[in-house]
C-alpha positions, 0 to 999 in steps of 0.5 A: 521605543516602538512605532507608535502603531505597536503602542497597546493598552498596558504599555507605559510612556512618557508624559509630558508633565509627569515624572516618570512613564505611565500606563497606556488605558486605551488606544484609538486611531484617528487618522493617518498620515503619509509623513515620513520625517520631521525636522525639529531641533531636538530628538524629541516632540510632544504630541498629544501631551505623550514624548515622541521621538523624532527617528523613524528607523535605527539610522537615526540623524542619518535618515533626515541628514539630506534634509538637514542639508537643504535646510542649511542651504535654502531654509525656505525649500522645506518648510511647511505653514502650521495651520491656525 
């Protein structure tokens, strides 16, 4: 695993509709957000067809533990509506 910002042409990534990794043809940055943590039910999510890990460090689940606790005691506190 590498941060998305380090992926370059020639690298191989897992794609949701493929049986194995595919080679990256090109990379472009269309924008950036200040999101640090993403809480999902599993450990992966699909972004534009690319399978991505939700972890941003080797701490894995420990890095989101405080947010999971807050979600357990007050679920609406951390919920953000998705754009339509």
